[in-house]
N, C-alpha and C positions, 0 to 999 in steps of 0.2 A: 515395084510393087508389094512394096512392106508395106503402104499404108492399104492396100487393098488387102492382104493378109489381118489386119489389126482391126479391118471393117467386119471382115466376116466373122469372126471370132467375138466379138463384141451382138453382132446381131444372133449367134447360139447362141450366149447367155441370156439374154432376153427373151429369145424363144422358151428357152426352159424356165425361165421367171413366171411368163404368161399361162403356160401349162401346167407350174404348182399353185399358180391360183383358183386356176379353175375347178383344180381338183379338189379346193379345198370351200369352192363356192357349190360343191357337187350337189344333188338332192339327198343322197344316202347321208351325207356328213351332217348335213341340216338337220335331219332326222334321231341322229346320234345325238346331236347337242341338245333337240330338244326333250329325250329320255333324260337326259341327265340333270337340265334343270328343273323337272316336275318333283315337286315334294313328294315327299313319304310318308306310308298309312301311319294314321296317329292309333296310341292305345291307349287304355284307359286301366290304370294299377286299382283294382279293389283287395278291399280285408274284409273275410266272410268270419267270424266269430263261430264252431263248433260245441253245443254242449252248454251253454250258457243255462239255460231254464232246467239243467238233469243234475246239477252240480250239486250234489251233497257232500257235507264233510262227514269224516269216518266218523267211527264208533269208537269208543272205547271197552273192551272188554278184560276178565278177568282171566286166568289160567282156565276156569272151569266156563267158558263163556258166556259168564255170568253181565252182560252189560252194564258198565257203571254210568257212562255219559254217552249220551246219543242229541242230535239234535233234533229239535220240535218245537210243538205250540208253547208259547209262555203264553198265560191269561192273568193280564195285570187289571186291576180295581183303582180305578183313579177317585180318590174320595172329593167329595166337593168341599172346595177352597173358602166355601162361606159357611160360617157356622150359624146356626147349632146341628151338631150331626149326632144322633139317636145311636149312640157304640151299644147300647143294651140290646135294641132292637137288631141292628146290623148281625149284633155277635150270633144272635138269636138264627138269622136267614141262615147266613154261613155255617154254623153246625160251630159254634168256637163259645169258648166261656168267656165270660166278662174281663177276667184278670187275661186269657189270651190275646184278645183286639188290644186292650193298651199295650200290653208290652209288644204286641207287632206293628202297630203305629209308632212307638216311643222310638222301635229300630228302625223304622225306617228313617226319623228324622235325622240328619247330619249332626245334630249337637242339641244339649240339652235346650230346652226353653226358647224353640225355635218360635217363632212368632204365628200365631194364628195364621191357616188359610194357606200355610207352607204345602207344596206340593204333594202328595202322598200317592204310592203308587204300592198296592197289596200284591203277592204273587196269591193265584187261586189254583187249586186242581182244576181237571174237566168239571167234576160234580157240584164243587160249589159256584163255578161258573155259569154252569147250568140253572142253578138257582137262580141268581142272580137275573140272568134272562127272562123267569120265568116271571119275576119278581118288579119288570118292568114300570107296571102303571105306580106301585107301590112308591117304588124308588125312583124318581125322575132325576135323580140330581146325581145319581152312579153312571161312570163312565166304565164302560168293558171294552176292552182292547186286547187284542193279541197281537206277538211280534213271534219272530222266528229265532232260537237262541238255543246252550245247550243247556240239557235236563238232566241233572244227578240223582241216579236211582238209588246212592247210600251213600253215607252221612260219614263216610269214613274215607282218608284217606289221600286228602286234601293237599299235603307236601308231594303224592308221588302224578296225583292227576295233573296238576296245573289249573291253567285259564288259556282262554285264547286274548292274546293282548287287544283284538279290536273289540272283546265285549267286556272288557276291563278298566277299560276308560276314564268312568268316574271314579272308581280305586285310586288309578294312576293321578288326580287332581286333585283326591284328598290328601295324597302321600304329599305329591309337590307341596301343597301347603302347611303340609304340617313337618313338610323338612325331613323326613325320616325314607325318602324312597334311595336315595343310596346308600343310607346304611345296610334297609331291608336289601338290596339290590332286588327289586322288587318283579323284575321282566326276568326271573325264573323261568316262571309260567310251567316246570313240569313238564309233562313227558307230552302236554299238549303244545309246549310253546318250543322245546325241543324235537317233536315230530310236525311241524304246522306244515312244512311245504307237503307231508306225505298225507295228512290228513283233509287239507283243503284240497288236495286235486288241482286242476289247473284244466279251461277250455282251450279246448282246439283254436287253432287260426291257417285258416287257407289265406294265397296268395295270389288269385289267379289275374293273368294279363287277356282284355277283354280290347274284341277289335273292334271297328264302328258298326258291325251289325250285327254285337253282341255273342261271337262266337270265340270260346276261351283259343287262347292263342301260348299257353306256357303258363309259369308263374315271376312274380317280377321276385320273390321272396322264400325261403324256406319256408315250407308249410312244417306246423306241432300239431302233433296227435293231441285229442282230447283223453283226459286222464281221472278218472274218478276217484274222490278221494277217499283213501285207504281206512280199513279198520285195521284197529292195534289191539292185538293178544297179547295182553299183560300177562308176567310171569306174575303179578300178586294174585294170594288167595285171598277174596276178600272175608269170609269167617274169620279168618286168622288173624289178619288188618285189623277187623273192629274189634276183637279179640286184646289182643298185644295195646290199642288205643287204651281199652279201657283200663288197662294196666299203667297208661301210663297220664292220662286225665291231666287235669293242670301240674305236672309237676314239669320244672328243664329237665332236657334228655333226649337221648336217643335212642330207640330200640332198632336191628337190623338182622332178618333174619333169611337166612339165604341157602340154597343147596348146591353143598360142596363139589359134588361132582359134575355141576352144569352152568355153576354161577348164576343160576336166573335167583332174584331177590323174592322171597316168600311173604314178607313183611318189612314195608319202613315205614315207620314211624318218628315224627319229628312232634317234641313236647315245647309248650301246650298241645293240644291237638282241639283242631277248630272244622265246621263243617266245612265240606271244598265247596259248597256254591254262593259259602259269605263274600267270597271278594270279586263275583260278577253277578251276583243278586240286586235286584234293583230296589229291594227293600232291607237294605241291610246297611244303609250307610253307618246309622249310628255304633253298630255292632265292629265294623272297618276302623270307624275313626278309634273307637278302646284299643281296639288291638295293635292299632297304631301307637298309642302312645303307652302301651304296655310294659312295664320295666320288663317283665317276665319275658319278652319279644317271643312270641308268637310265631310271628311271620316271619323268623327265620328258617331257612331248613338246614335244622343241624346235621344229619349225619352226610352232608353233602359239603356243605361252606363252612363248618365251624371245627377247626382243628382246636384238638388239647394234649396236656400231658396225657399218656395213656395208663400210667401208673405202673400197680407190680403185674397186670396183666403183658407188660412189655418184654420180663424176664422170661420168658418163652423164646422169643426172639433172642435176646442175648444167650442165653439157654444154648440154642442154634449154632450162632456164629462160633461162640466157643469151643464145643467140639469139633465144627470144624476144622477151625484153623488152629487145635490139636493144644488150646490154652487150657482144656479139663477132661475127662473122660466121664462117662456115666458114674464113676467109681469113684472121684472124687471127693474130698468131706472137707469142710473149716468147720471151724470153731466160731461161735455166736457171737463173735467177740464186739460188743455193742459199744465198745470204745472205737471202734468205728464208723458204725452209722446205728440207729435204734431201732429197735426188732419192736412191734407191739405185741408179736403175740410169745407166749411160753409153750415150747414143745422140746423135743431131747435135741441129743449135738444131732446139730447134720452129716453124715455122716458119708452121702452120697446124694446126686442132682434130684434121684426120688424125693427124700426127705425133703431137699430143700426148697422144692416146689411146693409138697404138700402142704409146708405149713407157711412156705412164703417168707421166708428168713431172711431179710435185707441184710446183713452182715454175710451174708453166703454169697449172697450176688455180688455184694459189693467189692470181694476177692476172687470171684468169676473173673467182672471187670477188668478187675485191678490186673489180672493174669494176662488178660487180651492186652491192654496197654503197655504193658510193661516188655512185653516179649520185645528181646532182641533181635532182627536178622545177623545174621551170620555179615551183611555186606556193616554192618554198621555198630560195629561190637565196641567203635570206641565214642560212640556221639549219638547219646541217649534218647536228645530232643529230638532229634531226625527220626529216631527208632520213633519216638511216642506221635509225632508227625505222620509217619507210614500208615502206623498199628491203628491210629484214627481214619486215614483213610481207608484203609484196609478195611476196619469194620462197616466202616458206610457205605462203601460195597456192595459186602454184602445183606446188609439190611435194607440200600436201595435194590436188593433183586425180589424184596418181598410187594413192592410196589408201593414203597413211602418214599416220601420226597417227589412225588408226582403224580399227575391223577393219572386213576383208572382209567378213566375212559367211559365212565358209566352213563347211562342216558338220560344226563338229566342236567341242566344250563348251572352252569358258576363254580364246577367242582374245586376245592380246592387243594394242592395239592399237600401240604404240611409243613414239615420242617423237619432236618436233622442236619446239625452242624458238622461246618469242615475245619481241619486244622485252621483256615483261614480267618476263618469266622471265629475262633478262639482266640488266636493272634491280634486280632483288632479289637477283641473284647475285652481281652486279657492286658494291651500291653505291651505284651512281651509275646517272644516265641517261646520263650522257659518257663509254661505254666507247667504245672505237674498234675499227676491224675488225682491229688486231692481236691484243686479247681474245678474238675468237670466228673465228679462220683456220679452224680445225681444220675447220670445217664443209668447206672446201673438199676434205679429201679424205677424206670420210666417217667422221670421228673425234671427239670431243667428245661432244655433247650427245645426239646423233640418233641413232637406236634404230630397230632394223627386224626385224622377224619373219624366217624362210627363206620364210612366205607371200607375205611385200610381197615381197621381193626377187625370187622366179622369178615377181609379177605384174607387178613393177617391168622384167622382162625384155620379160616378154609384150605389154607399152605397147610398150615398143621396138621390137619382133616384126611388129606392127599397125598401126606408125605413126599410135599417139595413143589406142589405144582396148583395150577389155577384156570377159570377161565375168568375171564373179568365181569366183576357183576355187572348186571345189567336188568331193567325194566320194562324192556319189550320180548317177548317172546317168537314173536311173528307179527308180519306187514304184510296187511291181505293173505294170500292164500302162498304166499313165503315165509319162511322164516325169518330169525332176529338178523341184524345188521352183522356182514361177515366180519368182522373182528371177535365177535360174540362167540364165537365157534373155534375160535385159535387158541390153542393151548400156549400154557407158560409155564416158565420154571425158574424155579430160583436156582441158586448159586450152591447151597445146601444137599447134601445126600440122604436118601430115604432114610436110614440108616440113623441118624443123628434126630429126625422127625421122632423116628419111632421110640428112641430114648427118651423124648419127654411125657410120652402119654404114661410109663406107670405112677408119676409124680400128678400129674393133671388126673386122675382114676383116683390116685390120695386124696386129691383136695375136698374131693365129693363123699368120703369113706370118713369112717368116726376118728376123733380128731384131726381131719382136715380143715382148712379155715369156711368150707362150703358144707360142711356135712349137712349142716339141717335140711340143705335143699338135692338131699339126695335122691332120685327114683326108682332107688334098686327095690323098694316095695312094688312096684309095676312092673320089676323086670328089664328095666331100662336101665342100663350103663352109660353114666356122662363122666365127660373128660372135662374139665375147665380150669378155669385161673379166675382169680377173682384179684380186685384191685380198687386202693383207697389211694386217692388223689390229693394230695398237700393241693391248695388254692392262693395260700398266702395271706388270708384275712383271718383275721381275730373275729369278727363279728358272724361266721357262717363257715358251718359245718364243709367237711371235705365232701367231696364227690365220690359216686362209689361207680363202680365199675364190671364188670366180670365178663369175660368170653368163653362161648364151651362148644360141646359140637355132642350128638346121639344118635343116633348109640355109638358107642366107643370104636367096637370092631368092626360094623359099618356106617358110617356118617349117611345118617340123611337131612340133617338138622344142622345150621351154626348159626348160635344167637350171642348179638353183641348188645351190650346197654352198658347205658352212659346214662348215670341220674346227676344233676348238679347240688350241691351243698344237702345231700340226701345219706351222709353219714360214709357210712363202710361200707364197700362191694359186698361181703356178705351176707347182712342181711338187710341188704335195700338194692341190690342190682342183681343178686344171683336167684333169687325168689322168681322176679319178676321173667328171668330169661328160662329158669327151667320150665315153669307154666306151659312160657309157648310152646317148649318141645312135646312136653305131654301132650296139648291142644293140637299140635300138626301130627305128632306119630297114633294117637289113640284117639282123638275128636271130643275125651272128655277130661277131667280133671277129677282126679279121684277123692272119692269121699274124705279121707283122710288131711286131704288140703283144700278145704272147701270153706274152713275158717280161714288159713291162712290167706283164698285167696279172695274173700270179704275185706280184710283187713286192706289186704295192698288196694283194693280197689277203696277203700273209703280213703286213704292216703291220696290215692290219685286224683280224686274227686276233689278233695280241700287244699292240693295244689304243695305237699310238705311229705 
């Protein structure tokens, strides 16, 4: 009986196994298996460029919408490499004089005594190019070509406009050969370099996924939209810029003029000045080579990249901080004690801050800064060393709120931060913590370890004009149809109360009045009250003159223009820098220079042309 039961169970299991195998081998199961094994449809990834033929680099326009730089056709005349070349006849064809053509050819050669047949390309105007085309039969050896490049409509503003790096490769190679590129940091490129991406624009890219019959089946990557190159509307006034460059000429230095209410830079001059087309023009190789070797360093973008001791113009900052911290009041007086520090001006006893500023009395401001450094906080009564360290750190904190010892963020590459000393700096430099005020007193007159750029000096003056606030200086007021970069519309404040800036104004007005350090630069005869401060900066050299500085704004009661001028080795700020500044102010506010100053203007321009 047990054996029968066992056999029946085994038979049942065998029957179930056969049924399962039949189910797995059914026609429907075979069809499903075939569907899984079929290969999936293939797609093709494509990349489509949009707008490549219509992309044009944006233009540079001044604040009055005059075009300064645009992309256009350049006409190049390639001279025959085998002599002889009748330069007299060629000059007649082009409408040039014999001296002009010789100079143009010489400027196109990279160095003197270049071998005969060295390739020369001369830039021509459209009218000159047309003359060459008409005379093809008479001049079969001349080759006229065209190319697309940047065209400069003005010969001013080189330090502002800059250049596209793609068009300056020949210049970079020259700089590399002369080993001066790193010194000059030549790739700063002005606004052309800073806003290169916006000026260039971008092509668009589509990424369609195409099936086997050519239908679009989605995208295989994110598409990007086409964006035309944007025009830049600069803050620069071209006429004021050109005029300021005439006053600077071949002298070393800078001039920065800006609107204190907006931070817009009206004129930005780095001297010696040069034509902005020089660095990219194919026929200016010799001129570029000379500039690279020039001991006056014309390629150095001085207002942004060169930080110098500011001299006596810094007395304005020290006075404001001293007022804020209670070290002095507007009525505080000191003796003109020349045993402390030399004073080059003969003047009445400075019985107040106004008198001290009017005559720029060095002993007065020596004692102002001494009061600041020798204050003893209640918590540190027993430790004067700690008090000096704390006071210097507090002074530096207030001074830094003027935008010093840091970059202002101006829209030009390679801006230098300048420098303000710290207590730790003096501990290391003096090799002791026990340094005294006497070892750092040069801070009181803006010398020693303090360094400021031209942009910082102009911005410092704008802060005083605004009674304590500023917008960061900038060179572009509009990008396409939009405004400037957002950071240039954010108002910033110092740590000084507005009342203390107001206390500086009488002294700055006094400096421009009879007996003041800049009395000869007054514009009172045309009804303009100028508030200013002169500076003469010792440079430490026995053979060279001191540097001349001046800062000021006008009209004093409603400032519309701030000007900072710094002329290297030019002597006194009152006689060298102040005249340049006030003439720029007058030009901006009135449009012309009064007859009374025409002789003075001619003398300044003469000095500028001759570089002294």
